[in-house]
C-alpha positions as a Markdown table, in Angstrom:
| # | Residue | x | y | z |
|---|---|---|---|---|
| 1 | Met | 0.0 | 0.1 | -0.1 |
| 2 | His | 1.2 | 3.5 | -0.8 |
| 3 | His | 0.9 | 5.9 | 2.0 |
| 4 | Asp | 0.9 | 9.7 | 1.0 |
| 5 | Arg | 2.4 | 12.3 | 3.3 |
| 6 | Gly | 0.6 | 15.1 | 1.7 |
| 7 | Met | 2.3 | 18.4 | 0.8 |
| 8 | Lys | 5.4 | 19.1 | 3.0 |
| 9 | Lys | 7.5 | 22.1 | 2.4 |
| 10 | Trp | 11.0 | 21.6 | 2.1 |
| 11 | Arg | 14.3 | 24.0 | 2.4 |
| 12 | Ala | 17.2 | 22.0 | 1.4 |
| 13 | Phe | 19.9 | 24.2 | 3.0 |
| 14 | Ala | 17.9 | 25.6 | 5.9 |
| 15 | Ser | 17.0 | 22.5 | 7.9 |
| 16 | Ile | 18.9 | 23.8 | 11.2 |
| 17 | Pro | 17.2 | 26.9 | 12.3 |
| 18 | Glu | 20.6 | 28.6 | 13.1 |
| 19 | Gln | 21.8 | 27.7 | 9.6 |
| 20 | Tyr | 18.6 | 29.3 | 8.1 |
| 21 | Met | 19.1 | 32.7 | 10.1 |
| 22 | Gly | 22.8 | 32.5 | 8.8 |
| 23 | Leu | 21.8 | 32.2 | 5.2 |
| 24 | Gln | 19.2 | 34.8 | 5.6 |
| 25 | Glu | 22.0 | 37.1 | 6.8 |
| 26 | Val | 24.0 | 36.7 | 3.7 |
| 27 | Ile | 21.1 | 37.0 | 1.4 |
| 28 | Asn | 20.2 | 40.3 | 3.1 |
| 29 | Lys | 23.9 | 41.7 | 2.9 |
| 30 | Gln | 23.8 | 40.9 | -0.9 |
| 31 | Leu | 20.7 | 43.0 | -1.6 |
| 32 | Glu | 22.0 | 45.8 | 0.1 |
| 33 | Val | 22.7 | 48.9 | -2.0 |
| 34 | Pro | 25.2 | 51.7 | -1.4 |
| 35 | Lys | 23.8 | 55.0 | 0.1 |
| 36 | Pro | 23.4 | 57.4 | -2.8 |
| 37 | Leu | 25.1 | 60.9 | -2.5 |
| 38 | Leu | 23.0 | 63.8 | -3.6 |
| 39 | Thr | 24.3 | 67.0 | -5.3 |
| 40 | Glu | 23.6 | 70.6 | -3.9 |
| 41 | Glu | 21.0 | 71.1 | -7.0 |
| 42 | Gln | 19.4 | 67.7 | -6.3 |
| 43 | Met | 18.7 | 68.6 | -2.6 |
| 44 | Glu | 17.5 | 72.0 | -3.7 |
| 45 | Gln | 14.9 | 70.4 | -6.0 |
| 46 | Ile | 13.9 | 67.7 | -3.3 |
| 47 | Asn | 13.1 | 70.9 | -1.0 |
| 48 | Phe | 11.2 | 72.8 | -3.4 |
| 49 | Thr | 9.2 | 69.6 | -4.4 |
| 50 | Leu | 8.3 | 69.2 | -0.7 |
| 51 | Ile | 7.6 | 72.8 | 0.1 |
| 52 | Glu | 5.4 | 72.8 | -3.1 |
| 53 | Ala | 3.7 | 69.4 | -2.0 |
| 54 | Leu | 2.8 | 70.9 | 1.5 |
| 55 | His | 1.3 | 74.2 | 0.2 |
| 56 | Thr | -0.8 | 72.3 | -2.6 |
| 57 | Asn | -1.6 | 69.2 | -0.5 |
| 58 | Lys | -0.1 | 67.2 | -3.6 |
| 59 | Gln | 0.6 | 63.4 | -3.1 |
| 60 | Val | 4.3 | 62.8 | -3.3 |
| 61 | Tyr | 6.5 | 59.5 | -4.3 |
| 62 | Leu | 9.2 | 59.4 | -1.7 |
| 63 | Thr | 12.2 | 57.2 | -2.0 |
| 64 | Tyr | 14.5 | 57.2 | 1.0 |
| 65 | Tyr | 17.6 | 55.1 | 2.2 |
| 66 | Lys | 17.1 | 53.0 | 5.2 |
| 67 | Gln | 19.5 | 50.1 | 6.4 |
| 68 | Gly | 21.0 | 49.4 | 2.9 |
| 69 | Gln | 17.7 | 49.7 | 1.0 |
| 70 | Cys | 15.7 | 52.2 | -1.2 |
| 71 | Ile | 12.4 | 52.3 | 0.0 |
| 72 | Thr | 9.6 | 54.2 | -2.0 |
| 73 | Glu | 6.4 | 55.2 | -0.6 |
| 74 | Thr | 3.6 | 57.3 | -1.5 |
| 75 | Gly | 1.6 | 60.0 | 0.6 |
| 76 | Phe | 1.4 | 63.6 | 1.7 |
| 77 | Val | 3.8 | 65.9 | 3.6 |
| 78 | Gln | 2.2 | 67.3 | 6.8 |
| 79 | Phe | 4.8 | 69.6 | 8.2 |
| 80 | Ile | 8.3 | 70.8 | 7.3 |
| 81 | Asp | 10.8 | 71.9 | 10.0 |
| 82 | Ser | 13.7 | 73.5 | 8.2 |
| 83 | Leu | 15.7 | 74.7 | 11.1 |
| 84 | Gly | 15.5 | 71.1 | 12.7 |
| 85 | Asp | 15.9 | 69.4 | 9.2 |
| 86 | Leu | 13.0 | 67.1 | 9.5 |
| 87 | Phe | 9.7 | 66.7 | 8.0 |
| 88 | Ile | 6.6 | 64.8 | 9.0 |
| 89 | Phe | 5.1 | 62.3 | 6.1 |
| 90 | Ile | 1.7 | 60.5 | 6.1 |
| 91 | Asp | 2.1 | 57.2 | 4.1 |
| 92 | Asp | -0.9 | 56.7 | 1.7 |
| 93 | Val | -1.4 | 52.9 | 2.6 |
| 94 | Phe | -1.7 | 52.9 | 6.7 |
| 95 | Glu | -1.9 | 56.6 | 7.1 |
| 96 | Leu | 1.0 | 56.6 | 9.5 |
| 97 | Lys | 2.9 | 59.8 | 10.4 |
| 98 | Asn | 6.7 | 59.3 | 9.7 |
| 99 | Lys | 9.3 | 61.7 | 10.9 |
| 100 | Met | 12.1 | 62.0 | 8.3 |
| 101 | Arg | 15.3 | 64.0 | 8.3 |
| 102 | Leu | 15.9 | 66.3 | 5.4 |
């Protein structure tokens, strides 16, 4: 008689939990990108776009660098503090407030 075990997930190289975590760290390190450097002109353009989005209440696409990854979100700029070099951004999906450095 043939006895079927059903659908089983199999991870060939991750049978030991410590090994799986180590492999995940290696994969994450390979996916990291270097931090992009901006010119003065690019920073001025970003500042202008943020101020315009604040005054006109336009939705903006924001791409920022965090822990080796470039993350893109959409939402609205709520507040800009030019003295403290930060702004408050409300994302479109979860409507969460995010404080970000300029």
